[in-house]
Backbone bond lengths (Angstrom), bond angles and torsions (degrees), N, CA, C in turn:
res aa  C-N    CA-C-N  psi(-1)  N-CA   C-N-CA  omega(-1)  CA-C   N-CA-C  phi
1 M - - - 1.467 - - 1.541 108.17 -
2 A 1.303 114.65 144.03 1.464 120.17 -179.97 1.522 110.61 -64.46
3 R 1.314 115.54 146.05 1.428 121.30 -179.40 1.516 112.34 -77.15
4 Y 1.337 116.00 -31.25 1.459 122.58 -179.21 1.517 109.34 -119.82
5 V 1.313 117.39 117.57 1.452 122.62 176.02 1.528 106.59 -110.30
6 I 1.315 115.18 120.84 1.462 121.83 -172.36 1.506 107.28 -122.71
7 S 1.334 117.94 128.50 1.453 120.40 -174.79 1.512 112.59 -114.00
8 D 1.331 114.07 139.73 1.443 123.22 168.42 1.547 107.51 -84.46
9 A 1.306 116.43 177.93 1.442 121.99 -174.13 1.540 114.10 -68.89
10 S 1.308 117.03 -46.55 1.457 120.58 -172.76 1.534 114.12 -56.56
11 P 1.316 120.06 -47.53 1.473 117.45 177.33 1.531 113.43 -60.80
12 L 1.316 117.76 -34.72 1.448 119.61 177.94 1.520 111.38 -64.87
13 I 1.313 115.29 -42.03 1.476 120.07 179.60 1.533 109.64 -66.29
14 G 1.326 117.20 -45.12 1.463 121.03 178.08 1.530 112.09 -60.10
15 L 1.313 115.54 -44.14 1.467 119.36 179.73 1.538 111.47 -68.15
16 A 1.312 117.02 -33.85 1.470 120.38 176.07 1.523 109.74 -61.66
17 I 1.324 117.33 -40.71 1.453 121.90 -179.06 1.530 111.30 -62.15
18 V 1.311 118.55 -36.29 1.474 122.04 -177.67 1.524 112.23 -100.81
19 D 1.329 117.27 16.62 1.459 122.11 -178.87 1.525 112.01 56.45
20 G 1.333 116.28 39.51 1.449 121.22 -175.49 1.512 115.92 -104.50
21 L 1.320 118.10 3.45 1.476 118.35 179.89 1.542 111.05 -66.83
22 D 1.318 116.75 -26.25 1.464 119.91 177.65 1.530 112.25 -70.12
23 W 1.318 118.51 -15.09 1.448 121.39 178.03 1.519 112.31 -74.05
24 L 1.324 115.76 -25.19 1.493 120.30 -169.46 1.514 113.02 -53.88
25 P 1.345 121.04 -50.11 1.469 118.90 -179.00 1.529 113.16 -61.22
26 A 1.319 116.59 -38.46 1.466 119.10 179.90 1.518 112.87 -68.27
27 L 1.324 115.95 -33.35 1.464 119.89 -178.14 1.513 112.95 -85.97
28 F 1.369 116.88 -36.89 1.462 119.23 -169.06 1.532 114.34 -129.96
29 G 1.295 119.47 -7.58 1.474 118.39 -169.27 1.529 108.32 75.77
30 T 1.289 116.50 -125.93 1.449 120.67 -179.42 1.544 110.72 -81.87
31 V 1.311 116.13 131.14 1.460 121.91 172.67 1.531 107.38 -111.47
32 W 1.314 114.65 125.96 1.461 121.50 -176.69 1.521 110.98 -101.55
33 I 1.330 115.22 145.08 1.470 119.80 169.68 1.536 107.83 -131.72
34 P 1.320 116.65 141.22 1.461 119.61 174.44 1.543 109.64 -73.24
35 P 1.304 118.50 157.84 1.460 121.02 178.52 1.536 114.01 -54.94
36 T 1.311 117.41 -31.88 1.470 119.71 177.73 1.533 111.18 -62.34
37 V 1.330 116.76 -39.65 1.468 120.14 178.03 1.537 108.48 -70.34
38 Q 1.303 117.44 -39.85 1.471 120.12 177.04 1.524 109.94 -55.36
39 R 1.332 118.00 -43.95 1.455 120.73 179.76 1.543 111.34 -66.68
40 E 1.334 116.71 -33.76 1.462 119.44 178.53 1.514 111.92 -67.38
41 V 1.336 116.93 -43.29 1.460 119.82 -174.30 1.524 113.02 -87.36
42 L 1.321 116.94 -15.54 1.461 120.76 179.07 1.539 109.88 -124.44
43 P 1.345 117.15 62.09 1.471 118.71 -176.52 1.530 114.02 -75.75
44 G 1.341 116.78 -7.80 1.454 119.18 179.07 1.521 112.69 79.91
45 T 1.324 116.35 20.00 1.463 120.28 -177.73 1.512 113.48 -115.60
46 G 1.342 116.95 6.18 1.459 119.69 -176.78 1.509 112.03 77.44
47 A 1.329 117.35 24.68 1.462 121.99 -179.75 1.509 111.32 -59.37
48 R 1.319 116.19 159.39 1.461 122.07 -179.45 1.526 109.74 -55.91
49 G 1.327 115.20 127.59 1.457 121.11 177.42 1.520 115.24 83.38
50 E 1.333 117.39 -7.13 1.462 120.10 -173.86 1.532 112.77 -58.72
51 T 1.301 117.11 -47.98 1.476 120.64 -178.61 1.530 111.13 -61.39
52 E 1.331 116.23 -45.54 1.471 120.78 -177.20 1.528 110.48 -66.20
53 I 1.332 116.83 -39.89 1.472 120.37 -179.67 1.536 109.44 -68.50
54 A 1.316 117.55 -40.90 1.482 120.18 177.78 1.520 110.02 -60.45
55 L 1.313 118.10 -40.82 1.480 121.34 177.92 1.534 110.85 -67.02
56 A 1.338 117.57 -36.99 1.463 120.24 178.48 1.533 111.19 -67.38
57 I 1.310 117.70 -34.79 1.462 120.99 174.97 1.517 109.76 -68.67
58 E 1.308 117.03 -45.39 1.460 121.66 179.06 1.526 112.32 -59.97
59 S 1.349 116.05 -37.74 1.467 119.95 -179.12 1.528 112.84 -88.29
60 K 1.354 116.29 6.02 1.497 122.54 175.77 1.525 113.34 72.28
61 H 1.329 118.77 16.21 1.469 119.85 171.17 1.517 110.09 -70.00
62 I 1.317 115.91 -25.91 1.443 124.26 177.04 1.508 108.11 -130.49
63 S 1.341 116.70 135.30 1.460 121.21 -179.92 1.536 109.76 -118.70
64 I 1.317 116.03 145.35 1.465 121.55 178.63 1.521 108.76 -89.15
65 W 1.329 117.90 130.16 1.449 123.38 176.57 1.520 107.55 -73.50
66 R 1.330 117.73 115.03 1.469 122.43 -174.41 1.518 113.31 -99.20
67 K 1.323 116.56 -10.96 1.471 120.00 179.62 1.527 108.64 -81.89
68 K 1.297 115.98 169.03 1.450 120.83 178.67 1.529 111.32 -62.41
69 I 1.334 115.37 135.42 1.474 120.36 176.13 1.528 107.25 -85.47
70 P 1.319 117.98 125.37 1.470 120.25 -179.10 1.537 111.48 -62.13
71 A 1.317 115.69 151.89 1.454 120.78 176.49 1.529 108.86 -64.06
72 P 1.314 117.13 136.05 1.464 120.34 -178.01 1.527 112.08 -81.03
73 P 1.312 116.47 163.53 1.459 120.54 171.91 1.536 109.56 -61.32
74 P 1.315 118.42 164.02 1.453 121.12 -171.03 1.534 116.24 -77.43
75 N 1.299 121.67 -12.19 1.454 121.51 -170.97 1.526 114.07 -93.89
76 M 1.311 119.13 32.43 1.464 121.38 -173.83 1.526 114.09 -113.00
77 Q 1.332 117.23 22.64 1.461 121.23 -176.94 1.539 112.44 -61.34
78 S 1.311 118.31 -26.82 1.457 120.34 -176.75 1.535 112.72 -82.03
79 L 1.311 117.56 -4.04 1.470 121.73 -177.12 1.518 111.26 -101.08
80 D 1.359 114.94 155.96 1.474 116.90 173.53 1.518 108.47 -79.88
81 Q 1.322 116.62 169.01 1.471 121.37 -173.07 1.530 112.48 -64.30
82 G 1.321 117.85 -33.65 1.471 120.27 177.69 1.518 111.39 -63.32
83 E 1.311 116.37 -43.75 1.464 120.96 178.82 1.527 110.75 -65.08
84 V 1.342 115.84 -42.32 1.472 121.41 178.28 1.514 110.07 -59.44
85 D 1.338 116.60 -46.54 1.460 119.92 -178.27 1.521 112.61 -66.94
86 C 1.344 117.41 -37.71 1.450 120.51 177.39 1.551 111.02 -62.27
87 I 1.328 115.48 -44.95 1.459 119.55 -179.86 1.523 110.46 -67.77
88 G 1.342 117.01 -42.78 1.474 120.65 178.12 1.507 112.09 -60.46
89 L 1.323 116.42 -41.36 1.458 121.20 178.71 1.536 110.85 -66.08
90 A 1.326 116.97 -40.32 1.470 120.05 177.65 1.506 111.01 -65.03
91 L 1.339 117.44 -39.39 1.446 120.42 -179.20 1.544 112.02 -67.41
92 A 1.310 116.96 -24.30 1.468 119.86 -179.88 1.523 112.52 -79.57
93 Q 1.318 117.74 -8.29 1.460 120.82 -179.99 1.537 108.78 -89.84
94 P 1.317 117.36 160.01 1.474 119.03 176.91 1.516 110.75 -55.60
95 A 1.316 116.73 147.62 1.457 122.65 -177.27 1.529 110.71 -52.83
96 G 1.314 114.83 132.43 1.468 120.89 177.75 1.505 114.60 77.89
97 Q 1.328 117.80 2.93 1.483 120.41 -175.67 1.527 113.49 -99.32
98 A 1.324 118.21 -0.38 1.456 120.53 -177.00 1.528 111.56 -127.73
99 I 1.313 114.95 145.46 1.453 121.73 171.51 1.520 106.05 -129.69
100 V 1.325 115.68 140.31 1.465 120.35 178.83 1.509 108.33 -110.95
101 L 1.319 115.64 127.40 1.468 121.11 174.08 1.541 105.14 -88.93
102 I 1.329 114.63 113.00 1.461 120.29 -173.81 1.530 108.37 -153.32
103 D 1.313 115.84 137.93 1.478 119.25 -179.03 1.536 112.48 -102.73
104 E 1.307 117.73 -32.09 1.460 120.44 -172.78 1.520 111.42 -64.15
105 R 1.297 115.30 131.43 1.470 123.04 -174.97 1.515 112.49 -56.78
106 A 1.354 117.44 -47.57 1.472 120.39 -178.10 1.531 111.05 -63.05
107 G 1.317 116.60 -42.68 1.462 119.66 178.90 1.523 112.51 -64.41
108 R 1.306 115.77 -39.94 1.485 120.21 177.90 1.521 110.20 -62.37
109 A 1.343 114.73 -43.60 1.474 119.50 -177.79 1.527 111.45 -62.99
110 I 1.317 116.71 -43.61 1.462 120.24 179.39 1.527 110.32 -66.98
111 A 1.305 116.87 -44.03 1.482 119.68 178.11 1.517 109.72 -59.29
112 N 1.317 117.94 -42.56 1.472 121.10 178.08 1.527 111.51 -63.28
113 E 1.347 117.80 -37.54 1.460 120.22 177.58 1.520 111.73 -57.70
114 Y 1.317 116.95 -32.12 1.469 122.45 -179.05 1.531 112.37 -92.98
115 G 1.332 116.37 5.91 1.468 119.32 177.78 1.504 114.19 77.40
116 I 1.313 117.27 19.66 1.468 121.35 178.66 1.521 108.75 -86.14
117 Q 1.306 117.13 134.55 1.451 121.50 174.25 1.517 107.74 -69.52
118 V 1.349 117.29 139.73 1.449 121.22 175.93 1.512 110.12 -130.34
119 A 1.300 115.30 153.21 1.446 122.84 172.00 1.540 106.20 -149.11
120 G 1.310 115.02 146.92 1.453 119.64 179.35 1.509 111.89 -110.59
121 T 1.299 115.64 -174.51 1.454 122.44 178.09 1.516 111.50 -53.29
122 A 1.322 117.90 -45.58 1.464 121.65 -179.01 1.518 111.08 -60.60
123 A 1.323 117.50 -43.17 1.463 119.94 179.82 1.528 111.33 -64.29
124 V 1.327 116.71 -38.84 1.471 119.39 178.81 1.525 110.27 -63.25
125 I 1.321 116.35 -39.77 1.466 119.47 176.52 1.538 108.96 -61.56
126 G 1.314 117.07 -42.85 1.471 120.70 177.60 1.516 111.05 -61.35
127 F 1.327 117.70 -43.73 1.472 121.62 177.52 1.534 110.27 -59.41
128 A 1.335 116.36 -42.87 1.469 120.62 -179.31 1.541 110.39 -61.77
129 K 1.300 116.04 -40.71 1.490 119.80 179.56 1.519 108.94 -66.16
130 R 1.332 118.15 -47.05 1.480 121.02 -178.77 1.521 112.12 -63.56
131 H 1.321 118.04 -29.49 1.447 121.16 179.37 1.519 113.00 -91.28
132 G 1.303 117.83 7.39 1.472 121.71 176.14 1.509 113.89 73.29
133 L 1.323 118.20 20.27 1.458 119.97 -179.53 1.523 111.53 -84.65
134 I 1.336 117.27 -19.78 1.460 121.48 176.30 1.534 108.86 -136.80
135 E 1.310 115.71 156.73 1.447 120.15 177.95 1.529 113.07 -85.09
136 S 1.358 114.62 -30.88 1.472 117.05 -173.04 1.534 111.30 -143.09
137 A 1.321 115.45 115.33 1.461 119.94 172.24 1.530 109.59 -67.80
138 R 1.315 117.23 -36.36 1.461 122.23 179.81 1.544 110.17 -56.81
139 A 1.319 116.56 -43.83 1.470 119.63 179.82 1.532 110.62 -61.18
140 C 1.319 117.71 -38.07 1.456 120.46 178.55 1.535 110.14 -66.01
141 F 1.314 116.98 -43.86 1.460 119.27 178.65 1.523 111.87 -63.94
142 E 1.318 116.95 -34.55 1.466 120.14 176.05 1.529 111.59 -64.58
143 R 1.332 115.67 -41.66 1.483 118.95 176.70 1.501 110.96 -62.97
144 L 1.307 117.48 -42.08 1.473 120.09 177.51 1.529 110.76 -61.83
145 H 1.311 115.82 -45.96 1.461 119.95 179.27 1.526 111.15 -58.65
146 D 1.334 116.30 -44.51 1.468 119.92 -179.64 1.523 113.11 -64.69
147 S 1.329 116.09 -23.08 1.465 120.68 -178.74 1.527 112.80 -90.87
148 D 1.311 117.84 -2.88 1.472 123.13 -176.85 1.523 113.26 80.17
149 F 1.318 119.19 9.29 1.453 122.92 173.30 1.515 106.33 -78.19
150 R 1.296 118.20 125.26 1.463 120.90 -172.06 1.521 113.83 -106.03
151 I 1.312 113.94 130.17 1.471 123.59 170.75 1.521 103.94 -133.09
152 S 1.316 117.03 139.02 1.454 119.70 -175.99 1.522 111.05 -63.32
153 K 1.324 114.19 148.01 1.454 121.76 179.43 1.522 110.84 -57.76
154 E 1.336 116.78 -38.35 1.475 120.58 -179.45 1.517 111.44 -63.67
155 V 1.339 116.04 -42.80 1.479 119.62 179.47 1.510 110.45 -64.07
156 I 1.312 116.77 -44.72 1.471 120.75 179.74 1.518 109.92 -60.88
157 Q 1.303 117.46 -44.07 1.477 120.60 -179.06 1.529 110.59 -64.32
158 T 1.324 115.94 -38.13 1.479 118.68 179.02 1.522 110.01 -63.94
159 V 1.326 118.25 -44.69 1.459 121.54 179.59 1.529 109.50 -64.17
160 L 1.326 117.05 -46.83 1.466 119.51 -178.74 1.531 111.05 -61.44
161 R 1.325 116.96 -38.40 1.456 119.90 176.99 1.527 110.46 -64.82
162 N 1.341 116.99 -42.47 1.462 121.30 -179.18 1.523 113.87 -65.67
163 V 1.313 117.35 -26.27 1.467 120.76 -178.99 1.513 112.44 -103.15
164 G 1.345 116.62 8.78 1.468 120.77 176.22 1.499 115.38 74.88
165 E 1.327 117.11 26.58 1.483 119.59 177.91 1.520 112.37 -109.75
166 L 1.307 117.27 14.18 1.478 119.25 179.16 1.512 109.47 -129.70
């Protein structure tokens, strides 16, 4: 398992929707977010998942990275600042020691170009099922779908197949 797990905003929001933020310590130990992601998920406007994420930070399921975020490589203009900071933070860790939780396709592609392990909301749901933290990954995907949180049908089917629910 990676020593540093760094999350972008989307997986936190998705996990908040399915009451999955409590899974993070069991699956990963400490999950770090850069301050830019903290500002995205806690805008103070009652955004989706904001209350749950604030409670997860308060209960130390999620920790804020307080050290300086290293400057990112130059090819990240297509990403938002939270994604850039997550990838920059992962690149600053020893090789193979970081995983970034990120859903956005462009961010995943760039992280992969740099050899960073990535996992998205769907993968975390699959991990939770394999670790016995939930009874049904399918039920989580249905809750996400009902909330308008989008994950591709192919990704969902792959996870469901991997956890024996398809």
